[in-house]
N, CA, C and O atoms as a DFTB+ gen file, in Angstrom:
528 C
 N C O
     1  1     -25.754      12.413      13.151
     2  2     -24.790      12.541      12.167
     3  2     -23.460      12.377      12.638
     4  3     -22.972      13.186      13.427
     5  1     -22.790      11.314      12.179
     6  2     -21.112      11.685      13.312
     7  2     -20.087      11.553      12.748
     8  3     -20.339      10.906      11.732
     9  1     -18.666      11.868      12.812
    10  2     -17.748      12.502      12.173
    11  2     -17.277      11.525      12.088
    12  3     -17.747      10.761      12.931
    13  1     -16.137      10.837      11.153
    14  2     -15.323       9.661      10.759
    15  2     -14.377      10.059      11.581
    16  3     -14.138      11.266      11.589
    17  1     -13.571       9.135      12.511
    18  2     -12.348       9.157      13.004
    19  2     -11.358       9.094      11.831
    20  3     -11.695       8.760      10.696
    21  1     -10.206       9.414      12.162
    22  2      -8.680       9.434      11.361
    23  2      -8.818       7.992      11.185
    24  3      -9.280       7.265      12.064
    25  1      -8.432       7.598      10.095
    26  2      -8.424       6.081      10.335
    27  2      -6.834       5.575       9.974
    28  3      -6.023       6.059       9.184
    29  1      -6.749       4.627      10.706
    30  2      -5.299       4.273      10.448
    31  2      -4.188       3.900       9.393
    32  3      -4.792       3.032       8.762
    33  1      -3.452       3.960       9.040
    34  2      -2.857       4.274       8.112
    35  2      -2.984       2.233       7.219
    36  3      -3.026       1.110       7.720
    37  1      -2.995       2.731       5.843
    38  2      -3.122       1.412       5.187
    39  2      -2.167       0.356       5.904
    40  3      -1.006       0.415       6.308
    41  1      -3.312      -0.803       5.887
    42  2      -2.262      -1.890       6.684
    43  2      -1.221      -2.897       4.769
    44  3      -1.919      -3.047       3.766
    45  1       0.073      -3.297       4.752
    46  2       0.511      -3.795       3.504
    47  2       0.090      -4.880       3.485
    48  3      -0.122      -5.313       4.617
    49  1      -0.191      -5.701       2.509
    50  2      -0.425      -7.224       2.699
    51  2       0.701      -8.132       2.104
    52  3       1.684      -8.448       2.775
    53  1       0.475      -8.606       0.579
    54  2       1.574      -8.909      -0.153
    55  2       1.963      -8.167      -1.254
    56  3       1.224      -7.458      -1.937
    57  1       2.935      -8.320      -1.376
    58  2       3.747      -7.591      -2.078
    59  2       4.956      -8.359      -3.201
    60  3       5.922      -9.024      -2.826
    61  1       4.571      -8.041      -4.686
    62  2       5.292      -8.501      -5.535
    63  2       6.276      -7.679      -6.254
    64  3       6.909      -6.843      -5.609
    65  1       6.514      -7.843      -7.737
    66  2       7.558      -6.860      -8.365
    67  2       6.501      -5.986      -8.810
    68  3       6.752      -4.797      -9.009
    69  1       5.298      -6.474      -8.994
    70  2       4.297      -5.536      -9.972
    71  2       2.760      -5.449      -9.541
    72  3       1.747      -5.176     -10.184
    73  1       2.945      -5.731      -8.425
    74  2       1.607      -5.731      -7.112
    75  2       1.727      -5.267      -5.775
    76  3       2.718      -5.410      -5.059
    77  1       0.812      -4.783      -5.521
    78  2       0.864      -4.681      -3.662
    79  2      -0.665      -4.485      -3.094
    80  3      -1.519      -3.730      -3.559
    81  1      -0.781      -5.341      -1.994
    82  2      -2.180      -5.476      -1.873
    83  2      -2.002      -4.467      -0.598
    84  3      -0.939      -4.271      -0.008
    85  1      -3.362      -3.823      -0.274
    86  2      -3.456      -2.864       0.423
    87  2      -4.887      -3.029       1.406
    88  3      -5.969      -3.056       0.819
    89  1      -4.854      -3.125       2.741
    90  2      -6.114      -3.444       3.072
    91  2      -6.363      -2.324       4.468
    92  3      -5.602      -1.478       4.938
    93  1      -7.340      -2.614       4.749
    94  2      -7.384      -1.460       5.569
    95  2      -8.753      -1.999       6.962
    96  3      -9.787      -2.645       6.796
    97  1      -8.197      -1.431       8.178
    98  2      -9.412      -2.262       9.179
    99  2     -10.245      -1.177       9.820
   100  3      -9.804      -0.305      10.569
   101  1     -11.768      -1.365       9.361
   102  2     -12.373      -0.405      10.233
   103  2     -13.847      -1.122      11.001
   104  3     -14.742      -1.830      10.539
   105  1     -13.644      -0.671      12.093
   106  2     -14.614      -1.557      12.519
   107  2     -16.410      -1.065      12.568
   108  3     -17.212      -1.678      13.273
   109  1     -16.686      -0.244      11.965
   110  2     -17.805      -0.049      11.596
   111  2     -18.441      -0.725      10.744
   112  3     -18.134      -0.719       9.552
   113  1     -19.498      -1.460      11.273
   114  2     -20.280      -2.392      10.527
   115  2     -21.091      -1.630       9.485
   116  3     -21.294      -0.418       9.566
   117  1     -21.590      -2.489       8.401
   118  2     -22.466      -1.949       7.055
   119  2     -23.530      -2.210       7.744
   120  3     -23.697      -3.358       8.157
   121  1     -24.582      -1.081       8.042
   122  2     -26.035      -1.461       8.232
   123  2     -26.360      -0.330       7.038
   124  3     -25.856       0.599       6.407
   125  1     -27.675      -1.176       7.222
   126  2     -28.582      -0.385       6.148
   127  2     -28.446      -0.254       4.942
   128  3     -27.712      -1.081       4.400
   129  1     -28.914       0.523       4.312
   130  2     -28.700       0.606       2.829
   131  2     -27.285       1.433       2.450
   132  3     -26.734       2.374       3.021
   133  1     -27.005       0.830       1.483
   134  2     -25.305       0.660       0.977
   135  2     -25.198       2.257       0.953
   136  3     -24.151       2.552       1.529
   137  1     -25.908       3.467       0.488
   138  2     -25.813       4.876       0.622
   139  2     -25.391       5.475       2.341
   140  3     -25.008       6.620       2.583
   141  1     -25.613       4.211       3.521
   142  2     -25.350       4.703       4.629
   143  2     -23.986       4.240       4.872
   144  3     -23.254       4.514       5.823
   145  1     -23.796       3.612       4.021
   146  2     -22.137       3.003       4.366
   147  2     -21.061       3.677       4.390
   148  3     -21.369       4.864       4.282
   149  1     -19.669       3.514       4.496
   150  2     -18.713       4.451       5.099
   151  2     -18.288       4.274       3.786
   152  3     -18.295       3.072       3.521
   153  1     -17.758       5.267       2.436
   154  2     -16.844       4.728       1.365
   155  2     -15.386       5.024       1.692
   156  3     -15.030       6.011       2.335
   157  1     -14.458       3.965       1.132
   158  2     -13.536       3.563       1.072
   159  2     -12.279       4.298      -0.558
   160  3     -12.502       3.850      -1.682
   161  1     -11.396       5.108      -0.400
   162  2     -10.687       5.433      -1.773
   163  2      -9.370       5.427      -1.009
   164  3      -9.025       5.846       0.096
   165  1      -8.692       4.724      -2.129
   166  2      -7.331       4.718      -1.524
   167  2      -6.565       5.723      -3.277
   168  3      -6.802       5.559      -4.474
   169  1      -5.605       6.732      -2.489
   170  2      -4.921       7.280      -3.528
   171  2      -3.439       7.176      -3.092
   172  3      -2.870       7.045      -2.008
   173  1      -3.043       7.292      -4.409
   174  2      -1.437       7.072      -4.972
   175  2      -0.938       8.385      -5.118
   176  3      -1.616       9.151      -5.803
   177  1       0.617       9.002      -4.371
   178  2       0.923       9.909      -4.853
   179  2       1.853       9.802      -6.253
   180  3       2.531       8.845      -6.627
   181  1       1.734      10.583      -6.638
   182  2       2.624      11.237      -8.055
   183  2       3.687      11.857      -7.671
   184  3       3.771      13.082      -7.584
   185  1       4.543      11.088      -7.422
   186  2       5.795      11.650      -6.776
   187  2       6.775      12.785      -7.672
   188  3       7.871      13.146      -7.245
   189  1       6.273      13.212      -8.800
   190  2       6.718      14.158     -10.054
   191  2       5.768      15.315      -9.775
   192  3       6.241      16.449      -9.699
   193  1       4.581      15.130      -9.632
   194  2       3.727      16.367      -9.073
   195  2       3.400      16.112      -7.665
   196  3       2.507      16.867      -7.280
   197  1       3.697      15.546      -7.041
   198  2       3.366      15.672      -5.741
   199  2       2.229      16.006      -5.294
   200  3       2.075      16.836      -4.397
   201  1       1.301      15.386      -5.880
   202  2      -0.339      15.060      -5.141
   203  2      -0.720      13.814      -5.585
   204  3      -0.040      13.136      -6.355
   205  1      -1.481      13.581      -5.256
   206  2      -2.367      12.202      -4.958
   207  2      -3.432      12.111      -5.671
   208  3      -4.321      12.961      -5.641
   209  1      -3.461      10.847      -6.544
   210  2      -4.687      10.198      -7.500
   211  2      -5.127       9.225      -7.234
   212  3      -4.361       8.283      -7.030
   213  1      -6.492       9.051      -7.130
   214  2      -7.572       8.222      -6.678
   215  2      -7.324       6.991      -7.755
   216  3      -7.696       7.010      -8.928
   217  1      -6.492       5.735      -6.988
   218  2      -7.008       4.714      -7.695
   219  2      -7.848       3.584      -7.283
   220  3      -7.638       2.435      -7.671
   221  1      -8.705       3.886      -6.572
   222  2     -10.016       2.780      -5.750
   223  2     -10.685       3.568      -5.374
   224  3     -10.185       4.467      -4.698
   225  1     -12.170       3.568      -5.662
   226  2     -12.840       3.735      -4.830
   227  2     -14.216       2.803      -4.416
   228  3     -14.684       2.154      -5.351
   229  1     -14.760       2.708      -3.362
   230  2     -15.719       1.032      -2.993
   231  2     -15.909       0.762      -1.330
   232  3     -15.379       1.185      -0.303
   233  1     -16.669       0.083      -1.577
   234  2     -16.850      -0.245       0.013
   235  2     -15.905      -1.653       0.504
   236  3     -16.023      -2.054       1.662
   237  1     -15.006      -2.330      -0.433
   238  2     -14.308      -3.234      -0.014
   239  2     -13.385      -2.942       1.043
   240  3     -13.471      -1.818       1.536
   241  1     -12.384      -3.854       1.560
   242  2     -11.791      -3.580       2.675
   243  2     -10.364      -3.795       2.204
   244  3      -9.425      -3.293       2.822
   245  1     -10.217      -4.415       1.292
   246  2      -8.634      -4.708       0.741
   247  2      -8.694      -3.840      -0.998
   248  3      -9.583      -3.296      -1.654
   249  1      -7.584      -4.043      -1.145
   250  2      -7.416      -3.631      -2.617
   251  2      -6.058      -3.722      -2.982
   252  3      -5.147      -3.159      -2.374
   253  1      -5.887      -4.655      -4.286
   254  2      -4.794      -4.801      -4.972
   255  2      -4.313      -3.712      -6.318
   256  3      -5.040      -3.481      -7.284
   257  1      -3.095      -3.201      -6.137
   258  2      -2.709      -1.812      -6.919
   259  2      -1.825      -3.098      -7.924
   260  3      -1.048      -3.943      -7.478
   261  1      -2.299      -2.878      -9.560
   262  2      -1.855      -3.651     -10.215
   263  2      -0.732      -2.819     -11.242
   264  3      -0.760      -1.593     -11.141
   265  1       0.012      -3.272     -11.983
   266  2       0.700      -2.800     -13.118
   267  2       2.415      -2.057     -12.440
   268  3       3.291      -1.669     -13.213
   269  1       2.540      -2.012     -11.072
   270  2       3.456      -1.339     -10.713
   271  2       4.984      -1.930     -11.490
   272  3       5.208      -3.008     -12.041
   273  1       5.747      -0.906     -11.296
   274  2       7.250      -1.028     -11.693
   275  2       8.077      -1.835      -9.883
   276  3       8.063      -1.573      -8.680
   277  1       8.762      -3.027     -10.966
   278  2       9.628      -3.473      -9.700
   279  2      10.390      -2.759      -8.803
   280  3      10.739      -1.617      -9.101
   281  1      10.744      -3.317      -7.614
   282  2      11.838      -1.939      -6.943
   283  2      11.296      -0.789      -6.802
   284  3      11.875      -0.432      -5.775
   285  1      10.749      -0.110      -7.017
   286  2       9.620       1.058      -6.919
   287  2       9.073       1.525      -5.620
   288  3       8.195       0.915      -5.010
   289  1       9.538       2.458      -5.282
   290  2       8.636       2.802      -3.867
   291  2       7.742       3.759      -4.209
   292  3       7.969       4.849      -4.732
   293  1       6.080       2.991      -3.680
   294  2       4.597       3.956      -3.581
   295  2       4.526       4.527      -2.418
   296  3       5.104       3.968      -1.486
   297  1       3.884       5.639      -2.200
   298  2       2.858       6.150      -1.555
   299  2       1.757       6.290      -2.058
   300  3       1.332       6.644      -3.158
   301  1       1.074       5.764      -0.526
   302  2      -0.621       5.667      -0.345
   303  2      -0.897       5.820       0.461
   304  3      -0.205       5.568       1.447
   305  1      -2.524       6.516       0.535
   306  2      -3.288       7.050       1.666
   307  2      -4.327       6.523       1.411
   308  3      -4.634       6.134       0.285
   309  1      -5.194       6.406       2.657
   310  2      -6.934       6.291       2.420
   311  2      -7.712       7.107       2.808
   312  3      -7.680       7.732       3.869
   313  1      -8.325       7.146       2.126
   314  2      -9.454       7.997       2.357
   315  2     -10.916       7.955       2.726
   316  3     -11.639       7.568       1.808
   317  1     -11.484       8.246       3.796
   318  2     -12.896       7.536       4.301
   319  2     -13.641       8.661       4.154
   320  3     -13.387       9.787       4.580
   321  1     -14.763       8.214       3.399
   322  2     -16.380       9.483       3.450
   323  2     -17.522       8.885       4.030
   324  3     -17.878       7.749       3.717
   325  1     -18.044       9.499       4.755
   326  2     -19.365       9.369       5.369
   327  2     -20.448       9.520       4.664
   328  3     -20.474      10.062       3.560
   329  1     -21.454       9.031       5.280
   330  2     -22.687       9.198       4.280
   331  2     -23.216      10.626       3.652
   332  3     -24.073      10.785       2.782
   333  1     -22.456      11.603       4.347
   334  2     -22.766      12.852       4.718
   335  2     -21.844      13.645       3.360
   336  3     -22.135      14.639       2.694
   337  1     -20.654      12.738       3.307
   338  2     -19.605      13.574       2.422
   339  2     -18.439      14.066       3.099
   340  3     -17.455      14.571       2.559
   341  1     -18.631      13.875       4.345
   342  2     -17.228      14.528       5.302
   343  2     -16.267      13.587       4.922
   344  3     -16.739      12.453       4.842
   345  1     -15.104      13.675       4.667
   346  2     -13.884      12.880       4.171
   347  2     -12.888      13.141       5.154
   348  3     -12.692      14.266       5.614
   349  1     -12.150      11.952       5.537
   350  2     -10.611      11.810       6.796
   351  2      -9.877      11.062       5.392
   352  3     -10.198      10.422       4.391
   353  1      -8.487      11.711       6.180
   354  2      -7.622      10.973       5.371
   355  2      -6.697      10.169       6.395
   356  3      -6.766      10.547       7.565
   357  1      -5.825       9.088       6.098
   358  2      -5.267       8.460       7.074
   359  2      -3.934       8.988       6.657
   360  3      -3.884       9.710       5.660
   361  1      -2.712       8.662       7.407
   362  2      -1.154       8.953       7.167
   363  2      -0.981       8.096       5.965
   364  3      -1.432       6.966       5.777
   365  1      -0.235       8.845       5.170
   366  2       0.264       8.267       4.028
   367  2       1.406       6.544       4.487
   368  3       2.303       6.693       5.316
   369  1       1.264       5.623       4.075
   370  2       2.313       4.105       3.664
   371  2       3.239       4.449       2.434
   372  3       2.857       4.936       1.370
   373  1       4.750       4.046       2.838
   374  2       5.113       3.850       1.843
   375  2       5.478       2.398       1.712
   376  3       5.906       1.786       2.690
   377  1       5.319       1.802       0.498
   378  2       5.257       0.351       0.224
   379  2       6.858       0.319      -1.175
   380  3       6.804       1.035      -2.175
   381  1       7.749      -0.371      -0.971
   382  2       8.478      -0.675      -2.310
   383  2       8.357      -2.089      -2.649
   384  3       8.523      -2.976      -1.812
   385  1       7.971      -2.375      -4.296
   386  2       7.806      -3.466      -4.463
   387  2       9.386      -4.319      -4.817
   388  3      10.447      -3.852      -5.231
   389  1       9.016      -5.687      -4.467
   390  2      10.131      -6.377      -4.816
   391  2      10.923      -6.630      -6.337
   392  3      10.393      -6.444      -7.432
   393  1      11.863      -6.947      -6.178
   394  2      13.010      -7.154      -7.394
   395  2      12.256      -8.136      -8.339
   396  3      11.675      -9.080      -7.804
   397  1      12.200      -7.981      -9.924
   398  2      11.491      -8.863     -10.386
   399  2      11.972     -10.263      -9.979
   400  3      11.181     -11.135      -9.619
   401  1      13.588     -10.481     -10.064
   402  2      13.805     -11.837      -9.481
   403  2      14.143     -12.106      -8.383
   404  3      15.305     -12.177      -7.982
   405  1      12.969     -12.320      -7.654
   406  2      13.069     -12.381      -6.066
   407  2      13.701     -13.353      -5.834
   408  3      14.056     -14.239      -6.612
   409  1      13.959     -13.195      -4.264
   410  2      14.956     -14.477      -4.259
   411  2      14.549     -15.657      -3.663
   412  3      15.272     -16.515      -3.156
   413  1      12.955     -15.639      -3.787
   414  2      12.404     -17.205      -3.741
   415  2      12.862     -18.417      -4.625
   416  3      12.832     -19.616      -4.345
   417  1      13.388     -17.654      -6.018
   418  2      13.239     -18.580      -6.933
   419  2      15.173     -19.026      -6.688
   420  3      15.555     -19.899      -7.467
   421  1      15.961     -18.625      -5.975
   422  2      16.952     -18.843      -6.116
   423  2      17.987     -18.481      -4.457
   424  3      18.090     -17.476      -3.754
   425  1      18.517     -19.711      -4.394
   426  2      19.013     -19.556      -2.744
   427  2      19.944     -18.458      -2.726
   428  3      20.660     -18.084      -3.655
   429  1      19.861     -18.029      -1.677
   430  2      20.601     -16.761      -0.684
   431  2      22.388     -17.100      -0.374
   432  3      22.863     -17.750       0.558
   433  1      23.089     -16.431      -1.469
   434  2      24.550     -16.822      -0.580
   435  2      24.883     -15.270      -0.126
   436  3      24.037     -14.376      -0.161
   437  1      26.219     -15.092       0.295
   438  2      27.287     -13.980       0.581
   439  2      27.124     -13.216      -0.878
   440  3      27.120     -11.989      -0.974
   441  1      26.999     -14.059      -1.926
   442  2      27.768     -13.018      -3.129
   443  2      26.447     -12.368      -3.448
   444  3      26.562     -11.349      -4.130
   445  1      25.019     -12.769      -3.064
   446  2      23.851     -11.772      -3.020
   447  2      24.165     -10.699      -2.661
   448  3      24.337      -9.727      -3.396
   449  1      24.288     -10.738      -1.413
   450  2      24.698      -9.695      -0.035
   451  2      25.818      -8.952      -0.657
   452  3      25.673      -7.730      -0.685
   453  1      26.856      -9.418      -1.138
   454  2      27.993      -8.587      -1.608
   455  2      27.575      -7.492      -2.246
   456  3      27.741      -6.318      -1.918
   457  1      26.704      -8.189      -3.711
   458  2      26.592      -7.498      -5.064
   459  2      25.245      -6.321      -4.606
   460  3      24.881      -5.362      -5.287
   461  1      24.749      -6.706      -3.407
   462  2      23.401      -5.547      -2.587
   463  2      24.427      -4.487      -2.002
   464  3      24.225      -3.294      -2.230
   465  1      25.478      -4.874      -1.282
   466  2      25.964      -3.635      -0.368
   467  2      27.194      -2.856      -1.509
   468  3      27.706      -1.767      -1.248
   469  1      27.495      -3.609      -2.698
   470  2      28.161      -2.916      -3.420
   471  2      27.363      -1.759      -4.819
   472  3      27.878      -0.877      -5.507
   473  1      26.085      -2.250      -4.772
   474  2      25.420      -1.379      -4.825
   475  2      24.754      -0.246      -4.515
   476  3      24.295       0.726      -5.116
   477  1      24.820      -0.595      -3.546
   478  2      24.477       0.753      -2.291
   479  2      23.059       0.468      -2.092
   480  3      22.419       1.301      -1.450
   481  1      22.382      -0.704      -2.591
   482  2      20.919      -1.238      -2.541
   483  2      20.274      -1.504      -1.091
   484  3      20.204      -2.701      -0.815
   485  1      19.916      -0.851      -0.369
   486  2      19.659      -0.855       1.078
   487  2      18.580      -1.608       1.138
   488  3      18.514      -2.495       1.989
   489  1      17.135      -1.294      -0.117
   490  2      16.402      -1.880       0.015
   491  2      16.979      -3.345       0.021
   492  3      16.968      -3.972       1.080
   493  1      17.407      -3.825      -0.954
   494  2      17.700      -5.301      -1.351
   495  2      18.532      -5.986      -0.145
   496  3      18.228      -7.092       0.302
   497  1      19.645      -5.189       0.348
   498  2      20.178      -5.478       1.760
   499  2      19.184      -5.613       2.812
   500  3      19.485      -6.229       3.834
   501  1      18.370      -5.251       2.710
   502  2      17.296      -5.843       3.782
   503  2      16.754      -6.565       3.581
   504  3      16.112      -6.999       4.538
   505  1      16.615      -7.084       2.584
   506  2      15.146      -7.718       1.895
   507  2      16.278      -9.137       2.329
   508  3      15.948      -9.927       3.213
   509  1      17.617      -9.283       1.554
   510  2      18.386     -10.690       1.711
   511  2      18.277     -10.845       3.286
   512  3      17.655     -11.863       3.589
   513  1      18.743     -10.060       4.420
   514  2      19.058     -10.032       5.688
   515  2      17.386     -10.404       6.509
   516  3      17.220     -11.024       7.559
   517  1      16.460      -9.866       5.729
   518  2      14.841     -10.415       6.220
   519  2      14.696     -12.179       5.936
   520  3      14.024     -12.977       6.588
   521  1      15.326     -12.371       5.073
   522  2      15.019     -13.484       4.566
   523  2      14.095     -13.639       3.270
   524  3      13.698     -14.726       2.850
   525  1      13.804     -12.370       2.685
   526  2      12.678     -12.344       1.423
   527  2      13.318     -12.689       0.221
   528  3      12.678     -12.732      -0.830
């Protein structure tokens, strides 16, 4: 019997205005029958209740969270469960969905930056400066 090491925080993949791709890197190989594999779960924090809710469980190494709100910050953590039922959690990761009208569809101008600064929209300012 081995105990599972605390996993690294989730890796954020593609992010859109309504989806977030989450990946996790686990070196352990899948050996033997499935009941001997590590099981992965993703939990999303409910900001109102300050508790985590299960949104995925399985053996994959990635999951796309769908049906999200644009320009909203979500907090996720990874739970790894070994065959004996012992579980460990990663540190949480925060991800913000993009604006519904992402900058990919229109060229960025000084006006975009000025409007974002005027609204005190730090996330949008950062997205503009990063060229997203």
